[in-house]
VOPAGU-2260 file (C-alpha; in pm, 1 decimal, decimal comma):
REM VOPAGU-2260
SITE   aa  ch    i         X         Y         Z
SITE  MET   A    0   -3015,7     679,8     549,3
SITE  GLY   A    1   -3001,9     504,6     885,3
SITE  CYS   A    2   -2760,9     473,7    1172,8
SITE  ARG   A    3   -2673,3     108,9    1236,8
SITE  ALA   A    4   -2462,3     129,2    1552,8
SITE  ILE   A    5   -2368,3     369,0    1829,6
SITE  LEU   A    6   -2092,5     262,7    2067,2
SITE  LEU   A    7   -2053,3     413,6    2413,5
SITE  GLY   A    8   -1789,5     683,1    2438,7
SITE  TRP   A    9   -1732,9     678,8    2064,7
SITE  THR   A   10   -1979,8     701,1    1780,8
SITE  VAL   A   11   -1986,1     475,3    1476,5
SITE  CYS   A   12   -2265,6     487,0    1222,7
SITE  ALA   A   13   -2334,0     279,1     915,9
SITE  VAL   A   14   -2535,4     450,0     645,9
SITE  THR   A   15   -2721,5     254,0     379,4
SITE  LEU   A   16   -2779,3     451,1      59,7
SITE  VAL   A   17   -3127,3     435,7     -85,8
SITE  GLN   A   18   -3085,6     240,5    -407,8
SITE  ALA   A   19   -3203,6     -78,5    -569,7
SITE  GLN   A   20   -3059,1    -378,9    -388,5
SITE  SER   A   21   -2887,5    -155,6    -132,0
SITE  PRO   A   22   -2583,5    -301,7      43,0
SITE  LEU   A   23   -2642,0    -394,0     404,3
SITE  PHE   A   24   -2408,3    -316,7     691,9
SITE  SER   A   25   -2413,1    -551,3     986,4
SITE  PRO   A   26   -2378,8    -392,6    1332,0
SITE  LEU   A   27   -2033,8    -237,9    1348,7
SITE  GLN   A   28   -1794,5    -366,8    1611,0
SITE  ARG   A   29   -1535,6    -150,6    1780,3
SITE  GLN   A   30   -1227,2    -346,5    1886,4
SITE  THR   A   31   -1050,6    -290,0    2217,7
SITE  ASN   A   32    -780,7     -90,9    2036,7
SITE  GLY   A   33   -1037,6     139,3    1875,6
SITE  GLU   A   34   -1033,6     -19,7    1530,4
SITE  VAL   A   35   -1373,1     -94,0    1375,1
SITE  GLN   A   36   -1478,3    -418,2    1209,0
SITE  VAL   A   37   -1700,8    -333,4     913,7
SITE  ARG   A   38   -1921,4    -608,2     769,9
SITE  LEU   A   39   -2095,0    -541,5     441,5
SITE  SER   A   40   -2325,7    -775,9     249,8
SITE  THR   A   41   -2353,3    -715,4    -124,9
SITE  ALA   A   42   -2401,8    -922,9    -436,4
SITE  ALA   A   43   -2092,4   -1136,1    -499,7
SITE  GLY   A   44   -1869,7   -1008,2    -777,7
SITE  GLU   A   45   -1978,1    -644,9    -750,6
SITE  LYS   A   46   -1728,3    -375,5    -660,5
SITE  HIS   A   47   -1811,5    -137,5    -378,7
SITE  ARG   A   48   -1633,4     160,2    -230,3
SITE  ILE   A   49   -1668,9     205,5     144,3
SITE  GLU   A   50   -1661,3     574,2     229,1
SITE  VAL   A   51   -1626,5     746,6     565,2
SITE  ALA   A   52   -1708,2    1084,2     711,8
SITE  ASP   A   53   -1616,1    1239,2    1043,2
SITE  GLU   A   54   -1940,6    1439,7    1034,7
SITE  ASP   A   55   -2258,6    1432,3     823,4
SITE  TYR   A   56   -2063,8    1571,0     529,1
SITE  GLY   A   57   -1725,5    1536,5     366,2
SITE  TRP   A   58   -1740,4    1173,3     253,3
SITE  GLN   A   59   -1397,8    1029,6     171,8
SITE  PRO   A   60   -1319,2     692,7       8,4
SITE  LEU   A   61   -1167,9     441,6     249,3
SITE  VAL   A   62   -1138,4     122,8      45,0
SITE  THR   A   63   -1267,2     -24,7    -278,9
SITE  LEU   A   64   -1332,8    -397,6    -264,9
SITE  GLN   A   65   -1462,6    -674,2    -485,2
SITE  SER   A   66   -1748,7    -837,8    -305,9
SITE  ALA   A   67   -1735,3   -1196,8    -192,4
SITE  GLY   A   68   -2095,7   -1163,3     -78,5
SITE  ASN   A   69   -2026,0   -1115,2     290,1
SITE  ASN   A   70   -1730,0    -882,7     328,1
SITE  ASN   A   71   -1519,3    -798,4     632,4
SITE  PHE   A   72   -1294,6    -494,9     648,0
SITE  LEU   A   73   -1098,8    -370,6     948,4
SITE  ASP   A   74   -1086,9       9,1     963,0
SITE  THR   A   75    -751,1      67,4    1131,9
SITE  SER   A   76    -773,5     444,9    1094,3
SITE  ALA   A   77   -1081,6     466,5    1318,0
SITE  PRO   A   78    -884,1     508,9    1644,7
SITE  PHE   A   79    -751,2     841,5    1518,6
SITE  VAL   A   80   -1092,6    1012,5    1489,2
SITE  PRO   A   81   -1364,7    1067,4    1751,3
SITE  PHE   A   82   -1660,5    1004,9    1520,7
SITE  ARG   A   83   -1716,4     794,3    1211,5
SITE  LEU   A   84   -1989,0     747,5     952,7
SITE  TYR   A   85   -1974,7     470,0     692,1
SITE  ARG   A   86   -2152,9     422,7     363,6
SITE  SER   A   87   -2111,5     201,9      57,5
SITE  VAL   A   88   -2127,0     302,5    -307,6
SITE  ARG   A   89   -2129,2      56,1    -596,6
SITE  VAL   A   90   -1857,9     136,0    -853,5
SITE  PRO   A   91   -1789,1      16,3   -1209,9
SITE  ALA   A   92   -1646,2    -329,5   -1267,4
SITE  ASP   A   93   -1314,7    -194,8   -1401,0
SITE  THR   A   94   -1241,1       8,7   -1085,5
SITE  VAL   A   95    -909,5     -82,5    -921,0
SITE  THR   A   96    -958,0    -224,6    -572,0
SITE  GLY   A   97    -753,1    -126,5    -268,2
SITE  ASP   A   98    -705,6     127,7       8,6
SITE  HIS   A   99    -751,0     496,8     -70,6
SITE  ILE   A  100    -506,2     768,1      35,9
SITE  PRO   A  101    -628,4    1121,5     -42,5
SITE  THR   A  102    -392,6    1372,5    -204,5
SITE  THR   A  103    -432,5    1724,4    -341,3
SITE  ASN   A  104    -479,0    1572,4    -688,1
SITE  GLY   A  105    -702,1    1269,9    -632,2
SITE  ASP   A  106    -672,7     948,3    -436,1
SITE  VAL   A  107    -383,2     706,6    -448,9
SITE  VAL   A  108    -528,8     353,6    -454,1
SITE  ILE   A  109    -301,8      83,9    -310,2
SITE  HIS   A  110    -341,5    -265,8    -452,8
SITE  PRO   A  111    -111,2    -528,8    -293,9
SITE  ILE   A  112      -1,8    -815,5    -517,8
SITE  ASN   A  113     243,4   -1044,5    -335,7
SITE  HIS   A  114     553,4   -1023,3    -114,9
SITE  ALA   A  115     709,0    -692,5    -232,3
SITE  SER   A  116     496,3    -637,7    -542,3
SITE  LEU   A  117     217,6    -380,9    -545,7
SITE  VAL   A  118      33,1    -149,4    -782,0
SITE  LEU   A  119     -70,4     211,2    -719,5
SITE  THR   A  120    -308,8     418,7    -927,1
SITE  TRP   A  121    -316,3     796,9    -906,5
SITE  ASN   A  122    -429,1    1081,8   -1128,3
SITE  GLY   A  123    -473,2     854,2   -1430,0
SITE  LYS   A  124    -130,3     695,3   -1385,5
SITE  THR   A  125     -39,3     343,7   -1274,0
SITE  ILE   A  126     278,7     268,1   -1078,6
SITE  TYR   A  127     414,0     -83,5   -1029,1
SITE  ASN   A  128     663,2    -155,1    -751,5
SITE  ASP   A  129     893,1    -458,8    -796,1
SITE  PRO   A  130     653,1    -651,7   -1022,6
SITE  VAL   A  131     733,5   -1023,3   -1032,5
SITE  GLY   A  132     531,0   -1341,7   -1074,7
SITE  ALA   A  133     284,4   -1469,1   -1329,2
SITE  SER   A  134     108,0   -1213,6   -1545,7
SITE  THR   A  135    -224,0   -1349,9   -1417,2
SITE  LEU   A  136    -149,9   -1177,1   -1083,4
SITE  TYR   A  137    -204,4    -847,1   -1266,3
SITE  THR   A  138    -518,6    -939,3   -1460,3
SITE  GLY   A  139    -768,0    -654,5   -1469,2
SITE  LEU   A  140    -515,1    -390,6   -1363,0
SITE  PRO   A  141    -409,9    -102,1   -1588,3
SITE  ARG   A  142     -75,3    -136,6   -1761,5
SITE  ALA   A  143     219,7      34,6   -1596,8
SITE  ASP   A  144     312,8     394,8   -1669,7
SITE  LEU   A  145     600,4     371,6   -1420,1
SITE  ILE   A  146     784,9      68,5   -1283,2
SITE  LEU   A  147    1010,7      97,2    -979,2
SITE  VAL   A  148    1268,6    -179,2    -934,0
SITE  SER   A  149    1458,9    -188,2    -605,8
SITE  HIS   A  150    1731,6    -441,5    -689,0
SITE  GLY   A  151    1815,8    -752,6    -888,3
SITE  HIS   A  152    1702,5   -1039,4    -663,8
SITE  SER   A  153    1440,3   -1256,2    -828,9
SITE  ASP   A  154    1167,4   -1177,5    -573,4
SITE  HIS   A  155    1192,8    -811,9    -681,2
SITE  PHE   A  156    1306,8    -819,0   -1043,5
SITE  SER   A  157    1162,3   -1006,6   -1339,9
SITE  SER   A  158    1206,0    -892,4   -1698,3
SITE  THR   A  159     935,2   -1135,3   -1806,4
SITE  THR   A  160     681,0    -981,3   -1571,5
SITE  MET   A  161     778,2    -626,9   -1663,6
SITE  GLU   A  162     737,4    -702,4   -2032,6
SITE  ALA   A  163     388,5    -836,4   -1956,8
SITE  VAL   A  164     268,8    -536,8   -1750,4
SITE  ARG   A  165     439,3    -239,8   -1917,2
SITE  GLY   A  166     228,9      21,7   -2088,6
SITE  THR   A  167     301,3     179,7   -2423,6
SITE  ASN   A  168     503,2     470,7   -2284,3
SITE  CYS   A  169     620,4     303,8   -1965,1
SITE  VAL   A  170     924,9     433,3   -1777,6
SITE  ILE   A  171    1138,7     200,8   -1562,5
SITE  LEU   A  172    1348,8     340,7   -1276,6
SITE  ALA   A  173    1618,3     112,7   -1139,7
SITE  PRO   A  174    1972,0     100,0    -996,5
SITE  SER   A  175    2254,7      40,3   -1241,2
SITE  ALA   A  176    2289,0    -331,2   -1158,1
SITE  VAL   A  177    1928,9    -386,4   -1265,9
SITE  TYR   A  178    1965,1    -170,4   -1576,0
SITE  ASN   A  179    2253,7    -386,2   -1692,8
SITE  SER   A  180    2034,0    -697,7   -1658,9
SITE  LEU   A  181    1735,7    -566,8   -1856,1
SITE  THR   A  182    1635,2    -727,1   -2183,2
SITE  PRO   A  183    1683,6    -536,6   -2509,2
SITE  VAL   A  184    1308,4    -469,5   -2511,0
SITE  LEU   A  185    1311,4    -304,4   -2168,0
SITE  ARG   A  186    1642,7    -120,7   -2164,3
SITE  PRO   A  187    1527,1     169,6   -2385,7
SITE  LEU   A  188    1246,5     234,1   -2135,0
SITE  ALA   A  189    1477,5     251,2   -1834,2
SITE  ALA   A  190    1660,3     523,8   -1648,1
SITE  ILE   A  191    1922,7     467,3   -1379,2
SITE  LEU   A  192    1871,4     623,1   -1037,0
SITE  THR   A  193    2164,2     591,5    -801,6
SITE  ASN   A  194    2131,7     631,9    -425,2
SITE  ASN   A  195    2045,9     988,6    -318,1
SITE  THR   A  196    1939,3    1107,7    -663,8
SITE  SER   A  197    1596,2    1222,7    -777,9
SITE  THR   A  198    1385,2    1265,0   -1088,8
SITE  ASN   A  199    1054,2    1421,5   -1190,7
SITE  LEU   A  200     815,2    1256,3   -1433,4
SITE  LEU   A  201     445,1    1193,6   -1492,2
SITE  GLY   A  202     352,7    1473,9   -1254,2
SITE  LEU   A  203     533,2    1316,0    -958,3
SITE  SER   A  204     882,5    1305,3    -811,3
SITE  VAL   A  205    1094,8    1004,8    -715,3
SITE  ASP   A  206    1388,2    1000,6    -471,4
SITE  ALA   A  207    1622,3     699,7    -460,2
SITE  ILE   A  208    1692,4     608,4     -97,4
SITE  PRO   A  209    1984,0     380,0       0,7
SITE  ALA   A  210    1876,3      23,4      81,1
SITE  TYR   A  211    2142,1    -208,9     217,3
SITE  ASN   A  212    2246,1    -465,9     476,9
SITE  SER   A  213    2481,4    -763,4     493,7
SITE  ASN   A  214    2288,0    -936,1     213,8
SITE  HIS   A  215    2256,9    -625,7      -3,2
SITE  PRO   A  216    2575,5    -421,8     -52,9
SITE  LEU   A  217    2547,3     -44,4     -36,1
SITE  GLY   A  218    2479,9     105,1    -378,2
SITE  THR   A  219    2330,9    -204,1    -541,6
SITE  GLY   A  220    1972,4    -135,2    -438,6
SITE  ASN   A  221    1724,8     147,5    -395,8
SITE  GLY   A  222    1438,3     227,9    -172,5
SITE  TYR   A  223    1213,3     494,7    -318,6
SITE  VAL   A  224    1017,7     794,8    -193,8
SITE  VAL   A  225     747,8     893,0    -442,1
SITE  ASN   A  226     569,9    1226,8    -399,6
SITE  MET   A  227     218,3    1226,2    -543,7
SITE  GLY   A  228     -14,7    1519,0    -487,4
SITE  GLY   A  229     180,5    1637,5    -184,3
SITE  LYS   A  230     191,3    1295,9     -13,0
SITE  ARG   A  231     517,1    1102,6      23,5
SITE  PHE   A  232     516,0     723,5     -18,8
SITE  TYR   A  233     819,3     518,8      88,4
SITE  PHE   A  234     904,3     176,4     -57,5
SITE  SER   A  235    1187,0      24,1     140,6
SITE  GLY   A  236    1311,2    -243,7     -98,1
SITE  ASP   A  237    1540,4    -485,1      86,0
SITE  THR   A  238    1717,3    -298,2     361,9
SITE  GLY   A  239    1831,9    -330,2     718,0
SITE  ASP   A  240    1793,7     -89,1    1005,0
SITE  ILE   A  241    1988,9     198,9     852,0
SITE  PRO   A  242    2024,9     570,5     935,0
SITE  GLU   A  243    1891,8     678,6     595,7
SITE  THR   A  244    1554,0     520,0     666,6
SITE  ARG   A  245    1541,6     650,9    1023,2
SITE  ALA   A  246    1605,8    1003,2     892,4
SITE  LEU   A  247    1308,8    1007,3     652,3
SITE  GLN   A  248    1066,5    1293,6     707,4
SITE  ASN   A  249     701,1    1365,2     629,3
SITE  ILE   A  250     619,5    1017,2     503,7
SITE  GLU   A  251     247,6     960,5     458,0
SITE  VAL   A  252     266,6     587,9     373,0
SITE  ALA   A  253     556,0     346,3     428,0
SITE  PHE   A  254     594,7      -3,9     287,9
SITE  LEU   A  255     857,2    -158,6     515,8
SITE  CYS   A  256    1029,7    -495,0     471,9
SITE  VAL   A  257    1025,2    -723,7     777,1
SITE  ASN   A  258    1206,4   -1057,1     757,3
SITE  LEU   A  259    1539,1   -1214,3     846,6
SITE  PRO   A  260    1803,2   -1276,6     728,9
SITE  PHE   A  261    1737,3   -1074,5     415,5
SITE  THR   A  262    1598,9    -748,5     555,1
SITE  MET   A  263    1537,8    -643,7     917,3
SITE  SER   A  264    1396,1    -814,1    1222,4
SITE  PRO   A  265    1042,8    -734,4    1341,5
SITE  THR   A  266    1191,4    -565,1    1650,1
SITE  ASN   A  267    1411,4    -346,1    1431,2
SITE  ALA   A  268    1114,6    -265,9    1207,2
SITE  VAL   A  269     917,6    -142,9    1508,8
SITE  SER   A  270    1210,1      75,1    1615,6
SITE  VAL   A  271    1258,6     214,1    1264,5
SITE  LEU   A  272     889,9     302,9    1230,9
SITE  ARG   A  273     897,9     479,0    1567,1
SITE  ALA   A  274    1196,4     679,6    1441,7
SITE  PHE   A  275    1049,7     823,5    1121,0
SITE  ARG   A  276     680,3     794,5    1214,1
SITE  PRO   A  277     487,4     756,2     889,0
SITE  LYS   A  278     116,4     819,3     919,7
SITE  VAL   A  279      36,8     480,1     764,8
SITE  ALA   A  280     260,7     171,9     760,1
SITE  TYR   A  281     222,5    -148,0     560,9
SITE  PRO   A  282     458,5    -425,2     670,5
SITE  TYR   A  283     541,9    -621,5     353,9
SITE  HIS   A  284     805,4    -873,9     247,0
SITE  TYR   A  285     739,0   -1035,0     586,8
SITE  ARG   A  286     744,4   -1409,4     515,5
SITE  ASP   A  287    1054,2   -1560,4     673,7
SITE  GLN   A  288    1261,3   -1862,2     568,9
SITE  SER   A  289    1039,8   -2103,5     759,1
SITE  GLY   A  290     738,4   -1985,5     560,8
SITE  ALA   A  291     583,3   -1817,4     866,0
SITE  THR   A  292     400,4   -1489,1     806,0
SITE  THR   A  293     366,8   -1366,7    1164,2
SITE  ASN   A  294     618,5   -1079,6    1146,2
SITE  ALA   A  295     363,1    -823,3    1028,3
SITE  ALA   A  296     121,9    -897,7    1312,2
SITE  PHE   A  297     406,4    -860,5    1561,8
SITE  VAL   A  298     490,0    -515,4    1426,2
SITE  LYS   A  299     127,4    -405,8    1448,2
SITE  GLN   A  300      85,7    -539,8    1801,6
SITE  GLN   A  301     404,9    -375,1    1926,8
SITE  LEU   A  302     316,8     -34,0    1787,2
SITE  GLY   A  303     -57,6     -11,7    1850,3
SITE  PRO   A  304    -268,6     301,2    1789,9
SITE  ALA   A  305     -92,7     481,2    2076,9
SITE  SER   A  306     210,2     514,4    1848,3
SITE  GLY   A  307       9,9     740,4    1620,0
SITE  ILE   A  308      92,7     510,1    1326,4
SITE  ASP   A  309    -190,4     339,5    1139,0
SITE  VAL   A  310     -42,0      -7,9    1081,9
SITE  ARG   A  311    -233,1    -197,0     812,6
SITE  LEU   A  312    -209,8    -570,8     755,4
SITE  ARG   A  313    -306,0    -679,1     405,0
SITE  GLY   A  314    -305,8   -1003,9     210,5
SITE  TRP   A  315      43,0   -1019,8      66,6
SITE  TYR   A  316      53,4   -1401,2      93,0
């Protein structure tokens, strides 16, 4: 093993494992905000897991990626620790790529798809949030054990997509307006969750959170809080700046919508995140009517590491 970089006032090391055709870390670069740019060269097409440690022990997965040859990854959680080691481990070709969030029962892996669609894997289960779009977007991913549908707008709800991605014993959770629109194939798999109700299934719990604004009447849509292995994940659906979101507590990861006129403004999103303070925030659903995708970067810039919130920008578009 070898240390690749040491930065004044803060230590960052890259460790290359001794193995055939070892991956190679380029010198690590600490940004002015404390984030670290990690550059890793591996054979194109391979999958590698970048792991981190705050000392010489206790390696934890950070992200699993499919190599493009030369890979760049921005470690946004680095500002919150005084010391960081990095290493790379090659993983099997069928491993799901994405960010890792540790829980008491294994990692949650977060795999963004597009707009408001994403896939999570955890403890042998696969959870799809608002799956829409061509089935090819989900190629190589496990079939869904649980599908969460926030509301009936076409950028969040597609029976065709759900039929393509559902697993054999899949469960669909949705508000009543969505349930009434399901195909005969999907309706037997579905259960209605109204605002402020909860359910337990698959070793996790799901709370339906109100999601509403002038474009989404109260009661027609859900946000969701999913508790997996003691960590709470919030999916906002389409909502405005509402008291129910501001009152959320102990959220580990938040997926928050950021666009007008259909959800909330970037300024409101910043204020909402400051109110309920998730540990990690992913702005999503952030393309506005002009096609611009700058809302997410605005939210990240306005908060910054001083907020204590790890704001992560990912490729939703």
